[in-house]
N, C-alpha and C positions, 0 to 999 in steps of 0.2 A: 689317200685323201687326208688322213689325219696329219701326215708329215707336211702336206702342202699348207694346211691351216697353221700348223706350228711354225713353219718357215715365215708365213705372213705375220703371225703374231710376234715374232722376234724381229723381223725386218722393218715393219712399220714404225715401232717405237725407236729403233736404231736410226732410221732415216729421219724421223722427227728430231731426235737428239742432235744429229749432224746438222740439220737445217738451223736449229736454235743456236748451236755452237758457232756456225758460220756467221749468222746474223750478229751474235754477240761479239765475235772477233772483228767483224767489219766495223761495228759501232765503236769498239775500243781502238781500232787502228786509226780512226778519225779524230781521236782526242789529241789535241795539240798542247804541249807543255810549255810553261814559261821558262825561257833560257835567256842568257844575255843577247843572243841573236834575235830574239823577238822584241827587244827594246830598241826604240829609235835612238838616234844620236841625241836628239833634243831631250828625250826623257832621261837619258843618262847624264847629260851635261848641264841642263838648265839649273841655274841658281839665281835668286834675286838678292843675295846677301850683299854684293858690292854696291847695289843701288841703295838699299836700305842704310848701309853704313854712311853714305853721303848725306843723309838727312837726319839720322838719329842724333839725339843729344847724349852726352856722356853721363847718363844717369843709370847705366846698366842696361843690359839686353838679355833676353832669354829667347831661344829659338829651338825649333824642332823640325825634323823632316820625317815624314812617314812614307812608306813605300809598300805596295802589295801587288801580288800577281796571283793568277790561278790558271789552271788548265781549262781549255774550252773546246767545244766540238767544231764550231765554225771559225772562231778566232781566239786569240789569247788576250784576255783583259789585263791591263796594268793600271794602277792608280798611284799617284804621288801627291804629296802635299807639303806645304811649308806653313809654319806659323811663327811669327816674330812678335814679341811683346817688347815695345820700345817706348822711349819718351820722345815726343816730337813737339816742335813749335806749331801752334795752330795754323799759322800762316803758310806752313810748308805742306799741309795735307794734300792739296790739289797738285802741287808740284811733284810730290812723291808719287801720287797715283799716275800722273802723266809720264813720269820717268820710268815707272814699272811697265806701263803700256809700251813705251818706245823700246825698252830693253827686251821685252818679250818678242816684239817684231824683229829686232836685230838678231836675237839668238835663234829665232825660227829660220830666218834667212841664212844665217851662218851655218846652220845644221841641215840645209838643203830642203826645207819645208816649203810647201805651197800653202799659202793662207787661203782657205775656202770661205771664211766669213769672220767678220770682226764687228762687235757691237759694244755699246755701253758708254759710260762717261765717268769722270773722276768721282762724282757723288754716289753713283749707283754701282760702280765696279765695271769690270770689263770681261768680255768673253771672246775667245779666239777658237775657231775650228780650223784644223790643218790636216795636211796629208804629207807623209814622208815615206817614200818607197812603198812598203807593204803595210804601213800603219796609218790609221785615222785617229786623230786626237782632238781633245778639247781642253782648254785651259780657262780657268776662271779666277780673276783677281777680285776678291770680295771687297765691298766698301770698307774703309777703315772704321774700326769700332773702338769706342772708348772702353778701356780696360778698368773696370771698377774693382777688380779683385786684388790688385797690387796694393800691398800695405807698405808704407814707408815710415821711417822714424821722423823724417823731415818732410814738410810740404814742398811740392815742386814750385819753382819760381812762376810768377804770373805769366800766362801765355803758353805754358808747357803742359802737356797732358800725356798720360799713359794710354797708348793705343795698341791694338792688335792688328797686324797685317796677316791676312790669310790668303793663300793661293792653293788651288786644287787643280789637279791634272788627271785626266783619264785618257787612255789610249787603247786601241785594239789593233793587234797585229794579225794580219790575214795570211794564210799560207801561200797564196798566189798574189802576184803583183796585180795592181789595178789596171784594167784596160780603160775603156771609156765608161765611166760611171758617173752618176750624179751624187753629190754629197747627201741628198735627201734619201737615197736608197740604202744608206748604211745605218746601223743601229748604234747610237751612242749610249754609254752607260753613265748615269748621273747619280 
């Protein structure tokens, strides 16, 4: 009788440890990692630099691009962003914003994206929601902002001003291709 109790006392904790290990292994195996294959063609290729170069004045430019990714259980999140500090003529602000909007739509189409939604205007900025293969994404062109932090030895000519152009992009790569889903059923990270 004692050997039966001893066997149960050893077997039950061993069985529980196996179950916990199997659950942990199953949860870990569902973790998806960021790789170049989880980035859409649009995320890899998009750049607004050529549009901004058409509008900026030759008073210098600074720009930066940020990019980040992480592992995820249901999807792999990616983030990208651009910031340009440039000098523009005031009368070109709306034209630049409209050109950026048109360029995003062209680059989305060129990279095989389906545009799910588009909103905004040149004064308030633009937002685009899109789908490319296994990725759902969102892009935001923020309204132009006067950059008051730039210090210059000389004043800018009348009608020119330092501005910041900011564009943010988020994308989620899913391990399976989308069937018939509605855009509202996905979670966007903002």
